[in-house]
C-alpha positions in Angstrom: 6.0 -62.1 -25.7 3.3 -60.2 -27.5 0.7 -61.1 -24.8 3.1 -59.9 -22.0 3.7 -56.7 -23.9 0.0 -56.2 -24.5 -0.8 -56.8 -20.7 1.9 -54.3 -19.7 0.4 -51.8 -22.1 -3.1 -52.4 -20.8 -1.9 -52.0 -17.2 -0.1 -48.8 -18.1 -3.2 -47.5 -19.8 -5.3 -48.3 -16.7 -2.8 -46.5 -14.5 -2.9 -43.5 -16.7 -6.7 -43.4 -16.7 -6.7 -43.6 -12.9 -4.2 -40.8 -12.5 -6.1 -38.3 -14.6 -7.7 -35.6 -12.4 -11.1 -34.4 -13.4 -11.8 -30.7 -12.6 -14.7 -30.1 -10.2 -16.8 -28.4 -12.8 -16.8 -27.2 -16.4 -15.8 -23.6 -15.6 -12.9 -24.5 -13.3 -10.2 -23.3 -15.7 -12.0 -20.0 -16.3 -12.4 -19.4 -12.6 -8.7 -20.0 -11.9 -7.7 -17.8 -14.7 -10.1 -15.1 -13.5 -8.5 -15.3 -10.0 -5.0 -15.0 -11.4 -6.1 -12.0 -13.4 -7.6 -10.3 -10.3 -4.5 -11.0 -8.3 -2.4 -9.4 -11.1 -4.7 -6.3 -11.2 -4.6 -6.0 -7.4 -0.7 -6.1 -7.4 -0.6 -3.4 -10.1 -3.0 -1.2 -8.2 -1.0 -1.6 -5.0 2.2 -0.6 -6.8 0.5 2.5 -8.3 -1.0 3.5 -4.9 2.4 3.1 -3.2 4.1 5.3 -5.8 1.4 7.9 -5.4 1.7 7.8 -1.6 5.4 8.5 -1.8 4.7 11.4 -4.2 2.1 13.0 -2.0 4.2 12.5 1.1 7.1 14.4 -0.5 4.7 17.2 -1.7 3.3 17.5 1.8 6.8 17.7 3.3 7.4 20.8 1.2 4.0 22.4 1.2 2.7 21.9 4.8 5.5 23.7 6.6 5.4 26.6 4.1 1.7 27.0 4.4 1.8 26.7 8.1 4.4 29.5 8.4 2.5 31.6 6.0 -0.7 31.1 8.0 1.0 32.4 11.1 2.3 35.4 9.3 -1.1 36.3 7.9 -3.3 35.5 10.9 -4.5 38.5 13.0 -4.1 37.6 16.6 -4.4 41.2 17.9 -7.7 40.4 19.6 -5.8 38.2 22.1 -4.0 41.3 23.5 -7.3 42.4 24.8 -7.3 39.3 27.1 -3.8 40.0 28.4 -2.0 37.5 26.2 1.2 38.5 24.5 1.3 37.7 20.8 5.0 37.0 20.6 4.7 34.5 23.5 1.8 32.7 21.8 3.5 32.5 18.4 6.6 31.2 20.1 4.5 28.3 21.5 2.2 27.6 18.6 4.7 27.6 15.7 7.1 25.0 17.2 4.2 22.9 18.5 2.7 22.7 15.1 6.0 21.8 13.5 6.6 19.1 16.1 3.1 17.6 15.5 3.8 17.7 11.7 7.2 16.0 12.2 5.7 13.2 14.3 3.0 12.6 11.7 5.6 12.8 8.9 7.8 10.2 10.6 4.9 7.8 11.2 3.9 8.1 7.6 7.4 7.6 6.2 7.8 4.6 8.5 4.6 3.0 7.2 5.6 3.7 3.6 9.0 2.2 4.1 7.5 -0.9 5.7 4.9 -1.3 2.8 7.6 -0.8 0.2 9.8 -3.4 1.8 6.9 -5.8 2.1 6.1 -5.4 -1.6 9.7 -6.0 -2.6 9.8 -9.2 -0.6 6.4 -10.4 -2.0 
């Protein structure tokens, strides 16, 4: 009984030795831990950048239209009247055109930020 038990133990020992996986090199563990650390740092940086993107988008939503309207109030377009252009007509075209361009850019940016935020939540 003792020999049979001893043979079983030897066989089990051999199987365990064969099942052990040797790392490819000595620094394998350090390399893996370094990669994990880099992934964690990258995720933190992405979250921070995403928050800053939302902040600057909200700031630009408020400041750009205000500065755009102030610009058109302060700009001196009197020289255009020498060329036969009416200032009122020009302002009626330029102000809405600028705001439409701003709105399109704004909607593209908010769409991109919503998609990035959703992707980061899923990841």
